C-alpha positions as CSV (number, residue, x, y, z in Angstrom):
1,M,18.0,2.5,-3.3
2,A,21.7,1.8,-2.7
3,G,24.0,4.0,-0.5
4,L,21.4,6.6,-0.2
5,R,22.7,9.7,1.6
6,V,21.1,12.9,2.5
7,R,22.6,16.0,4.2
8,H,20.7,19.0,5.6
9,R,23.8,21.4,5.8
10,R,25.9,20.1,8.4
11,T,23.6,17.3,9.6
12,V,23.6,14.0,7.8
13,A,19.7,12.9,7.8
14,L,20.2,9.4,6.1
15,D,23.8,7.8,5.8
16,S,24.3,4.7,3.5
17,V,20.7,3.3,3.4
18,D,20.0,0.3,1.2
19,L,16.6,-0.4,0.8
20,D,14.5,-2.6,-1.7
21,L,10.6,-2.2,-1.4
22,G,8.0,-4.4,-3.4
23,P,4.4,-4.7,-3.5
24,G,2.7,-4.5,-0.1
25,V,2.5,-1.9,2.9
26,H,5.9,-1.0,4.3
27,G,5.8,0.9,7.5
28,L,8.7,3.3,8.4
29,L,9.3,3.6,12.1
30,G,11.8,5.6,14.2
31,P,12.1,8.2,16.7
32,N,11.6,12.1,15.8
33,G,14.6,13.2,13.8
34,A,15.7,9.5,12.7
35,G,15.3,10.5,8.9
36,K,11.8,9.0,8.1
37,T,10.6,12.1,6.5
38,S,14.0,12.7,4.6
39,L,13.5,9.2,3.1
40,I,9.9,9.9,2.3
41,R,10.8,13.1,0.4
42,V,13.7,11.5,-1.5
43,L,11.3,8.8,-2.6
44,A,8.6,11.5,-3.7
45,T,11.1,13.2,-5.8
46,V,10.7,16.5,-3.6
47,A,14.3,16.2,-2.3
48,A,17.5,15.3,-4.0
49,P,19.8,12.8,-2.3
50,S,23.4,13.8,-1.7
51,G,24.6,10.6,-2.6
52,G,23.8,7.0,-3.8
53,R,21.1,5.7,-6.4
54,V,17.5,5.8,-6.1
55,E,15.2,3.9,-8.8
56,L,11.4,4.0,-8.7
57,L,9.4,2.0,-10.9
58,G,12.6,0.9,-13.0
59,D,13.7,4.6,-13.4
60,D,16.5,6.5,-11.8
61,V,14.6,9.5,-10.4
62,Q,17.8,11.7,-10.6
63,D,17.6,11.6,-14.4
64,R,15.2,14.4,-15.2
65,R,13.9,12.9,-18.4
66,H,12.3,10.2,-16.3
67,R,11.2,12.4,-13.4
68,S,8.0,13.6,-14.9
69,A,6.9,10.0,-15.8
70,V,7.6,8.5,-12.4
71,R,5.6,11.5,-10.7
72,R,2.6,10.6,-12.6
73,R,2.5,7.2,-11.1
74,L,3.2,8.3,-7.4
75,G,0.9,9.3,-4.8
76,Y,2.3,11.5,-1.9
77,L,1.0,12.9,1.4
78,P,3.5,14.9,3.2
79,Q,3.1,15.8,7.0
80,E,2.0,19.2,6.2
81,F,0.3,19.6,2.8
82,G,-0.6,22.6,1.0
83,Y,-4.1,23.2,0.0
84,Y,-6.7,26.0,-1.4
85,P,-9.1,26.6,1.5
86,G,-11.8,28.1,-1.0
87,F,-11.8,24.9,-3.1
88,T,-14.4,22.4,-2.5
89,V,-13.2,18.7,-1.8
90,R,-14.1,17.8,-5.3
91,E,-12.3,20.8,-6.8
92,F,-9.1,20.2,-4.9
93,V,-8.9,16.6,-5.6
94,A,-9.7,17.3,-9.3
95,Y,-6.9,19.9,-9.4
96,V,-4.2,17.3,-8.1
97,A,-5.4,14.9,-10.7
98,W,-4.9,17.6,-13.3
99,L,-1.3,18.1,-12.0
100,K,-0.9,14.3,-12.2
101,E,-1.9,14.8,-16.1
102,M,-4.6,12.4,-15.5
103,P,-7.0,12.0,-18.7
104,A,-9.8,14.5,-18.5
105,A,-12.5,12.0,-19.1
106,E,-11.3,9.6,-16.4
107,T,-10.9,12.4,-13.7
108,P,-14.6,12.9,-12.3
109,A,-15.2,9.2,-11.6
110,A,-11.7,9.1,-10.1
111,V,-12.4,11.9,-7.8
112,E,-15.7,10.4,-6.7
113,R,-13.9,7.1,-6.0
114,A,-11.0,8.5,-4.0
115,V,-13.3,10.6,-1.9
116,A,-15.4,7.8,-1.2
117,R,-12.5,5.6,-0.1
118,V,-11.5,8.2,2.6
119,G,-15.3,8.4,3.9
120,L,-16.0,12.1,2.7
121,A,-18.5,11.2,-0.1
122,D,-21.2,13.4,1.8
123,R,-18.8,16.3,2.0
124,V,-17.5,16.1,-1.6
125,D,-18.9,19.7,-2.4
126,A,-17.8,21.2,1.0
127,K,-15.2,24.0,1.0
128,V,-12.1,22.6,2.4
129,R,-12.0,25.6,4.8
130,T,-15.1,24.4,6.7
131,L,-13.7,20.9,7.4
132,S,-12.2,19.6,10.6
133,G,-8.4,18.9,10.9
134,G,-9.3,14.9,10.6
135,M,-11.4,15.6,7.5
136,V,-8.7,17.8,5.9
137,R,-6.3,14.9,6.5
138,R,-8.5,12.5,4.8
139,V,-8.8,15.0,1.9
140,G,-4.8,14.6,1.8
141,I,-5.2,10.9,1.6
142,A,-7.9,11.3,-1.3
143,Q,-5.6,13.3,-3.6
144,A,-2.7,11.2,-2.9
145,I,-4.6,8.0,-4.3
146,V,-6.8,9.6,-6.8
147,N,-4.4,8.4,-9.7
148,E,-4.6,4.8,-8.3
149,P,-0.7,5.3,-7.7
150,D,1.7,2.4,-8.3
151,V,3.9,3.8,-5.3
152,L,2.0,5.4,-2.5
153,L,4.0,7.4,0.1
154,L,2.3,8.7,3.3
155,D,4.1,10.6,6.0
156,E,2.1,10.3,9.3
157,P,-1.4,9.7,7.6
158,T,-3.2,9.3,10.6
159,A,-2.4,12.5,12.5
160,G,-5.7,14.0,13.5
161,L,-7.9,10.8,12.6
162,D,-10.1,9.4,15.6
163,P,-9.9,5.8,16.5
164,E,-12.7,4.7,14.2
165,Q,-11.4,6.5,11.2
166,R,-7.8,4.9,11.8
167,V,-9.1,1.6,11.8
168,E,-10.9,2.3,8.4
169,F,-7.6,3.7,7.1
170,R,-5.8,0.5,8.1
171,T,-8.2,-1.3,5.8
172,L,-7.7,0.8,2.8
173,L,-4.1,0.5,3.3
174,R,-4.1,-3.2,3.0
175,E,-6.5,-3.0,-0.1
176,L,-4.1,-0.6,-1.7
177,G,-1.0,-2.8,-0.8
178,T,-2.3,-5.6,-2.9
179,A,-1.5,-4.0,-6.1
180,S,0.9,-1.2,-5.0
181,T,4.0,-0.4,-3.0
182,V,2.6,1.7,0.0
183,V,5.2,3.4,2.3
184,V,3.6,4.7,5.5
185,S,6.1,6.9,7.9
186,T,4.4,6.8,11.2
187,H,5.3,6.9,15.1
188,L,2.2,4.7,15.9
189,V,3.5,1.1,16.5
190,E,-0.1,0.0,16.4
191,D,-0.9,1.1,12.9
192,V,2.4,-0.6,11.6
193,A,1.2,-3.9,13.4
194,A,-2.4,-3.7,12.1
195,A,-1.6,-2.7,8.5
196,C,2.0,-3.4,7.2
197,T,3.3,-6.4,5.6
198,E,7.0,-5.2,6.5
199,V,8.4,-2.7,9.0
200,T,11.8,-0.8,8.6
201,L,13.1,0.8,11.7
202,V,15.3,4.0,11.1
203,E,17.5,5.3,13.7
204,S,20.0,8.3,13.4
205,G,19.8,8.1,9.6
206,R,20.6,4.5,9.3
207,I,18.5,1.1,9.1
208,A,18.2,-0.1,12.5
209,Y,15.8,-3.2,11.7
210,R,13.9,-4.6,8.9
211,G,11.4,-7.5,9.2
212,T,7.7,-8.2,9.6
213,P,5.6,-6.9,12.3
214,R,5.3,-10.5,13.6
215,A,9.0,-10.9,13.8
216,L,9.3,-7.7,15.6
217,A,6.6,-8.7,18.0
218,E,8.4,-11.9,18.8
219,L,11.6,-9.9,19.5
220,G,9.7,-8.2,21.9
221,E,8.6,-11.2,23.7
222,S,12.2,-12.5,23.9
223,A,14.1,-9.5,24.4
224,D,14.2,-6.6,27.0
225,G,12.0,-3.7,25.8
226,V,9.9,-1.2,26.7
227,G,6.1,-1.0,26.1
228,D,2.7,-2.1,26.7
229,N,2.6,-4.9,24.0
230,P,5.1,-7.2,22.3
231,I,5.6,-5.2,19.1
232,E,6.2,-1.9,21.4
233,R,8.7,-3.8,23.3
234,G,10.2,-5.3,20.1
235,Y,10.5,-1.6,18.8
236,T,12.3,-0.3,21.9
237,A,14.5,-3.6,22.1
238,A,15.6,-3.1,18.4
239,L,16.6,0.5,19.2
240,R,18.5,-0.5,22.1
241,T,20.4,-3.2,20.1
242,H,21.2,-0.6,17.2
243,R,22.2,2.0,19.6
244,A,24.7,-0.3,21.3
245,A,26.2,-1.6,18.1
246,A,26.7,1.9,16.9
247,L,28.3,2.9,20.1
248,E,30.6,-0.3,20.0
249,G,31.6,0.6,16.4
250,A,32.2,4.4,17.5
251,T,34.6,3.3,20.4
252,R,36.8,0.9,18.3
């Protein structure tokens, strides 16, 4: 993407964002309201940018002729995803596979595989309304990966997961990132440190930092930041540096 700009009425959510993402697991970090969800929604083609250019899988997503083809190769889990509580897990994930126009002959095996990968094989025939919040979140992850997407977009995917489930999810992310472009928006720095190959820090609609988790941790070891470990200190130090630069630019 180049020069991406997103406005919500009078508020600029993203301003002049340039970002190039390849295979791997990319973590999006930033404070609440920084623009992470706006960026994910544009990449998922559910929100249109106000300006700039966005290409996914070689196609311009603003071109209506290409959008449907791109969506078939996407997986998307929003912060709040809609589901039919009367469906079983199997029925719901199969329904999403149908929406993505997956071949009918391939769908049953794909559903079983996706549900097993999120640890719900024993609940595949349970009604979604009977599941705990963490289990529902895992159903959301299953529907996002059922089509083995080339681009996987996850907005706060570990919300509601217990520590053991989060560890398992990080393993799944690393596996998915070997062949796909995975973008994970989160406020949990430890998830980025454990699973991501690259981290992008968004602040006030702009890119404040981009690098590897190791580089961010090294910044925390050498700079004055707040946190319980090097990567948390690196995160706060990068935010401070960006804010100071933005303030200096505004006062010139």
